[in-house]
C-alpha positions in Angstrom: -57.5 65.2 -42.6 -57.4 62.1 -45.3 -60.7 60.0 -44.9 -59.5 56.5 -45.4 -61.7 53.2 -46.1 -60.1 50.1 -45.3 -61.2 46.9 -47.1 -60.9 43.6 -45.3 -60.7 45.2 -41.9 -61.9 42.3 -40.2 -58.6 40.3 -40.8 -55.5 40.4 -38.7 -54.0 42.7 -41.5 -56.7 44.6 -42.0 -57.2 45.5 -38.2 -53.8 46.3 -38.2 -54.1 48.9 -40.9 -57.2 50.2 -39.3 -55.3 50.4 -35.8 -52.5 52.5 -37.6 -55.1 54.9 -39.2 -57.0 55.7 -36.0 -53.5 56.3 -34.5 -52.7 58.9 -37.1 -53.7 62.7 -36.3 -53.4 63.7 -39.9 -56.2 60.5 -41.0 -59.7 59.7 -40.5 -61.0 55.7 -40.6 -64.5 56.5 -42.1 -65.2 53.0 -43.4 -64.5 49.3 -42.2 -65.4 46.9 -45.2 -65.4 43.4 -44.5 -67.3 40.4 -46.6 -70.8 40.8 -47.6 -70.4 44.7 -47.0 -71.6 47.2 -49.9 -68.8 49.2 -51.4 -71.1 51.9 -51.8 -70.2 52.6 -47.9 -67.0 53.9 -49.3 -68.4 57.0 -51.3 -71.2 57.3 -48.8 -68.5 57.8 -46.3 -66.3 60.4 -48.7 -63.4 58.3 -48.4 -60.3 59.8 -50.2 -58.3 56.9 -50.1 -59.3 53.0 -50.1 -56.7 50.5 -48.7 -57.3 46.8 -49.9 -56.1 43.9 -47.7 -59.1 41.7 -49.3 -58.1 38.4 -51.4 -57.3 37.8 -54.9 -60.9 36.9 -55.7 -62.1 39.8 -54.6 -59.4 42.7 -55.1 -60.2 43.6 -58.7 -63.9 44.4 -58.5 -62.8 46.2 -55.4 -60.4 48.5 -57.4 -62.6 49.0 -60.7 -65.0 50.1 -57.9 -62.9 52.5 -56.1 -60.9 54.0 -59.0 -64.3 54.4 -61.1 -65.3 56.7 -58.4 -62.6 58.6 -57.4 -60.9 57.0 -54.9 -57.2 56.7 -54.6 -56.5 52.8 -54.1 -53.4 51.2 -52.1 -53.5 47.4 -52.6 -51.8 45.4 -50.2 -53.3 42.0 -51.4 -50.7 39.1 -52.1 -50.5 37.4 -55.4 -51.2 40.4 -57.4 -49.7 39.5 -60.9 -48.6 41.2 -64.4 -52.1 40.5 -65.8 -54.1 42.2 -63.2 -51.4 45.3 -63.4 -52.2 45.7 -66.9 -56.1 46.0 -65.7 -55.1 48.6 -63.3 -53.3 50.7 -66.0 -56.7 50.4 -68.1 -58.7 51.8 -65.7 -56.5 54.5 -64.5 -56.4 55.8 -67.9 -59.8 56.6 -67.9 -59.1 58.3 -64.3 -55.5 60.3 -65.1 -56.0 62.1 -61.6 -56.5 59.0 -59.7 -53.6 56.9 -58.2 -53.4 53.3 -57.5 -50.4 51.8 -55.6 -49.6 48.1 -55.7 -47.4 47.1 -52.4 -46.1 44.0 -52.2 -45.1 44.6 -48.4 -45.8 47.4 -46.1 -43.0 46.6 -43.9 -40.4 49.1 -44.1 -37.4 46.3 -43.5 -38.6 44.2 -46.5 -38.6 47.0 -48.7 -34.9 47.8 -47.6 -34.5 44.0 -48.3 -35.6 44.1 -51.7 -33.4 47.2 -52.4 -30.3 45.6 -50.7 -31.0 42.5 -52.5 -31.1 44.4 -56.1 -27.9 46.1 -55.1 -26.0 42.7 -54.4 -27.4 40.9 -57.3 -25.1 41.5 -60.1 -21.9 40.8 -57.9 -22.6 37.5 -57.1 -23.2 34.5 -60.0 -25.9 32.3 -57.8 -28.9 33.6 -56.0 -32.0 31.9 -54.4 -34.9 33.1 -52.7 -36.7 31.3 -49.3 -39.8 32.7 -48.5 -41.8 31.6 -45.1 -45.4 32.7 -44.1 -48.2 31.5 -41.8 -49.8 28.2 -42.9 -53.3 29.8 -44.0 -51.5 32.0 -46.7 -53.2 31.5 -50.1 -50.6 32.4 -52.7 -47.2 31.0 -53.1 -44.7 32.3 -53.7 -45.6 35.4 -52.1 -45.7 39.1 -53.7 -42.7 40.0 -51.7 -40.9 37.2 -53.2 -42.2 37.4 -56.8 -41.2 41.4 -56.6 -37.8 40.5 -55.2 -37.2 38.2 -57.7 -38.1 40.5 -60.6 -36.0 43.0 -59.2 -32.8 40.7 -58.7 -33.4 39.3 -62.3 -33.6 43.0 -63.6 -30.4 44.1 -62.1 -28.7 41.0 -63.2 -30.0 41.4 -67.0 -28.7 45.0 -66.8 -25.3 44.2 -65.5 -25.1 41.2 -68.2 -24.6 38.4 -65.4 -24.9 35.0 -66.9 -27.7 32.8 -65.7 -26.8 31.1 -62.5 -24.6 28.1 -62.3 -26.8 24.8 -62.2 -25.8 21.2 -62.8 -28.8 19.3 -61.9 -30.0 17.1 -64.2 -32.7 15.0 -62.4 -35.3 16.4 -60.1 -38.5 15.7 -58.6 -41.2 18.4 -59.6 -40.5 21.7 -57.3 -37.1 20.5 -56.2 -35.5 23.6 -57.1 -38.9 25.8 -56.5 -40.5 28.0 -58.8 -38.7 30.0 -61.3 -39.4 34.1 -61.4 -37.7 35.6 -64.3 -35.0 32.7 -64.1 -34.7 33.3 -60.2 -35.5 30.0 -57.6 -38.1 30.7 -55.2 -38.8 28.3 -52.4 -41.7 28.9 -50.5 -42.5 27.4 -46.7 -45.7 27.3 -45.0 -45.3 27.1 -41.4 -47.5 27.4 -38.2 -46.1 30.3 -36.0 -44.7 32.0 -38.7 -46.1 35.8 -40.0 -43.9 36.9 -43.0 -40.1 36.0 -43.3 -37.6 35.9 -46.2 -34.2 35.7 -47.0 -32.3 36.3 -50.0 -28.8 34.0 -50.4 -26.7 35.0 -52.9 -23.0 32.8 -54.0 -19.6 33.8 -55.0 -16.4 32.1 -54.9 -15.3 31.4 -51.4 -18.6 33.3 -49.7 -22.4 33.5 -49.2 -24.3 36.6 -48.3 -27.4 36.4 -46.9 -30.3 39.0 -46.4 -32.6 38.6 -44.1 -36.2 39.8 -43.1 -38.8 38.7 -40.5 -41.9 40.4 -39.6 -42.7 39.1 -36.0 -46.3 40.8 -36.0 -48.7 42.6 -37.8 -47.7 45.9 -36.4 -44.8 46.3 -38.7 -46.7 46.8 -41.4 -48.0 50.3 -40.0 -45.5 52.5 -40.9 -45.5 51.7 -44.7 -49.4 51.8 -44.6 -49.6 55.4 -43.5 -46.8 56.3 -45.8 -48.9 54.9 -48.8 -52.0 56.6 -47.6 -50.0 59.8 -47.4 -48.5 59.6 -50.6 -50.8 58.4 -52.8 -52.8 61.5 -53.5 -49.7 63.1 -55.4 -49.1 60.4 -57.3 -51.5 59.8 -60.4 -51.6 56.6 -62.0 -50.1 53.5 -61.4 -47.3 53.0 -58.6 -45.8 49.5 -57.5 -44.0 49.4 -54.1 -43.1 51.9 -51.7 -39.9 52.7 -52.4 -40.6 56.0 -54.1 -42.8 57.1 -51.3 -40.1 56.2 -48.5 -37.6 57.7 -50.6 -35.5 54.6 -51.3 
């Protein structure tokens, strides 16, 4: 039985994580941590794994506490950049038997979408990403879009693909989106949305669109459970769910 603490348990994603953990026969939800709650409740409850779906402001303090107290940590907080990853690696160096997993997206479909985009990236001269999230999302672009762009850019570099053709010489700020390692990423924030992304690739006479839609937070349950079950056997830092899902 794996004992699990959820940080950010009162939010929509946190509530979905708690529900997924409670539905699993091999997991036990031992602590629900919300804003203002003491982190010591995690260790008092004997948690083996902490799942953090809080905010960018809170996540690093939470991670430092968990890792320094020997609790494996799964981070689903969006907007986790390279500087934060570097800090995680520094903390993990002091606890080599502990694992931390940064998950840009818990949806299996989203993980597959990223993988398909990575496979296609070397075969088309043009590629751009459009992501849409609900109006309450604080970061842009999303962690999923950033990760997708990084994977696509790496695949194109490895294959020796030239920069995408673009004759734009005059544009309003932001008209061509944000550039993540040379890949344009466009962020939409829309009421009624949950999480949606499409990767659009263009070549001579054809377009390929790879799209994924999360229609409810229930879509994240399988990935959350896979991360919790897999983190204990993966000391050090893991980025993404690809490894635990065998993708």
